[in-house]
BALOBA-1460 file (C-alpha; in Angstrom, 3 decimals):
// residues 82
<rec num="1" residu="m" x="140.303" y="-12.666" z="-17.397"/>
<rec num="2" residu="s" x="136.614" y="-12.441" z="-18.258"/>
<rec num="3" residu="d" x="135.006" y="-9.321" z="-19.723"/>
<rec num="4" residu="t" x="131.620" y="-9.833" z="-18.113"/>
<rec num="5" residu="v" x="129.090" y="-7.038" z="-18.285"/>
<rec num="6" residu="e" x="126.349" y="-7.001" z="-15.687"/>
<rec num="7" residu="i" x="122.938" y="-6.096" z="-17.083"/>
<rec num="8" residu="k" x="120.282" y="-4.884" z="-14.677"/>
<rec num="9" residu="i" x="116.720" y="-5.414" z="-15.882"/>
<rec num="10" residu="e" x="113.994" y="-3.447" z="-14.124"/>
<rec num="11" residu="t" x="110.347" y="-2.763" z="-14.646"/>
<rec num="12" residu="a" x="107.963" y="-0.274" z="-13.121"/>
<rec num="13" residu="p" x="107.626" y="-0.674" z="-9.360"/>
<rec num="14" residu="f" x="104.262" y="-1.407" z="-7.760"/>
<rec num="15" residu="d" x="102.073" y="1.682" z="-7.428"/>
<rec num="16" residu="a" x="99.148" y="1.317" z="-5.006"/>
<rec num="17" residu="r" x="97.158" y="3.887" z="-7.001"/>
<rec num="18" residu="f" x="96.937" y="1.340" z="-9.834"/>
<rec num="19" residu="p" x="96.344" y="-2.090" z="-8.238"/>
<rec num="20" residu="n" x="94.613" y="-3.684" z="-11.223"/>
<rec num="21" residu="t" x="96.307" y="-5.629" z="-13.963"/>
<rec num="22" residu="n" x="95.162" y="-3.118" z="-16.578"/>
<rec num="23" residu="q" x="97.970" y="-0.579" z="-16.479"/>
<rec num="24" residu="s" x="96.583" y="1.863" z="-19.078"/>
<rec num="25" residu="k" x="95.914" y="4.625" z="-16.564"/>
<rec num="26" residu="h" x="99.285" y="4.048" z="-14.886"/>
<rec num="27" residu="c" x="100.927" y="4.367" z="-18.316"/>
<rec num="28" residu="w" x="99.078" y="7.593" z="-19.150"/>
<rec num="29" residu="q" x="99.664" y="9.084" z="-15.683"/>
<rec num="30" residu="s" x="103.397" y="8.358" z="-15.774"/>
<rec num="31" residu="y" x="103.758" y="9.861" z="-19.263"/>
<rec num="32" residu="s" x="101.830" y="12.939" z="-18.195"/>
<rec num="33" residu="d" x="103.732" y="13.248" z="-14.896"/>
<rec num="34" residu="y" x="107.072" y="12.990" z="-16.692"/>
<rec num="35" residu="y" x="106.367" y="15.911" z="-19.009"/>
<rec num="36" residu="k" x="104.826" y="17.987" z="-16.235"/>
<rec num="37" residu="c" x="107.908" y="17.272" z="-14.130"/>
<rec num="38" residu="i" x="110.486" y="18.194" z="-16.780"/>
<rec num="39" residu="n" x="108.552" y="21.340" z="-17.643"/>
<rec num="40" residu="a" x="108.700" y="22.347" z="-13.979"/>
<rec num="41" residu="r" x="112.130" y="20.996" z="-12.928"/>
<rec num="42" residu="g" x="114.124" y="19.992" z="-16.008"/>
<rec num="43" residu="e" x="115.135" y="16.660" z="-17.521"/>
<rec num="44" residu="e" x="117.985" y="16.051" z="-15.076"/>
<rec num="45" residu="f" x="115.730" y="16.126" z="-11.981"/>
<rec num="46" residu="t" x="115.919" y="12.548" z="-10.629"/>
<rec num="47" residu="p" x="112.182" y="12.078" z="-9.829"/>
<rec num="48" residu="c" x="111.397" y="13.032" z="-13.441"/>
<rec num="49" residu="k" x="113.663" y="10.238" z="-14.647"/>
<rec num="50" residu="e" x="111.654" y="7.763" z="-12.558"/>
<rec num="51" residu="f" x="108.407" y="8.759" z="-14.325"/>
<rec num="52" residu="k" x="110.148" y="8.270" z="-17.676"/>
<rec num="53" residu="k" x="111.476" y="4.857" z="-16.682"/>
<rec num="54" residu="v" x="107.966" y="3.778" z="-15.682"/>
<rec num="55" residu="f" x="106.164" y="4.931" z="-18.820"/>
<rec num="56" residu="q" x="108.882" y="3.506" z="-21.068"/>
<rec num="57" residu="s" x="108.500" y="0.203" z="-19.249"/>
<rec num="58" residu="i" x="104.709" y="-0.168" z="-19.281"/>
<rec num="59" residu="c" x="103.372" y="1.924" z="-22.182"/>
<rec num="60" residu="p" x="103.042" y="0.451" z="-25.660"/>
<rec num="61" residu="s" x="105.562" y="2.224" z="-27.899"/>
<rec num="62" residu="e" x="102.799" y="3.062" z="-30.390"/>
<rec num="63" residu="w" x="100.978" y="5.073" z="-27.719"/>
<rec num="64" residu="v" x="104.128" y="6.949" z="-26.741"/>
<rec num="65" residu="s" x="104.917" y="7.734" z="-30.392"/>
<rec num="66" residu="k" x="101.395" y="9.008" z="-30.957"/>
<rec num="67" residu="w" x="101.459" y="11.118" z="-27.785"/>
<rec num="68" residu="d" x="104.898" y="12.506" z="-28.703"/>
<rec num="69" residu="e" x="103.591" y="13.569" z="-32.119"/>
<rec num="70" residu="q" x="100.483" y="15.120" z="-30.572"/>
<rec num="71" residu="r" x="102.575" y="16.898" z="-27.913"/>
<rec num="72" residu="e" x="104.852" y="18.370" z="-30.600"/>
<rec num="73" residu="e" x="101.820" y="19.455" z="-32.664"/>
<rec num="74" residu="g" x="100.033" y="20.903" z="-29.638"/>
<rec num="75" residu="t" x="97.085" y="18.521" z="-30.047"/>
<rec num="76" residu="l" x="97.680" y="16.245" z="-27.046"/>
<rec num="77" residu="p" x="94.276" y="15.681" z="-25.358"/>
<rec num="78" residu="f" x="95.657" y="16.370" z="-21.864"/>
<rec num="79" residu="k" x="97.896" y="19.048" z="-20.371"/>
<rec num="80" residu="v" x="101.529" y="18.316" z="-19.667"/>
<rec num="81" residu="t" x="102.397" y="21.782" z="-18.432"/>
<rec num="82" residu="v" x="102.072" y="23.015" z="-14.875"/>
């Protein structure tokens, strides 16, 4: 008997708002949308999880770390509240 574990690898789906190969704005928008969404609906709201999956997939981790620090310090240069 084989103990095989199936691994599903996904990346961000195509978004017609961001057709170019440079995904910087898509990254920023998904990060922003995620925090706006959880502030409005909570972390368990399924559409919020989709935003998180996208930004974790396409954003450089250094950007996310920097934005997380700025968000915690209240110095993030864009609003993530509704």
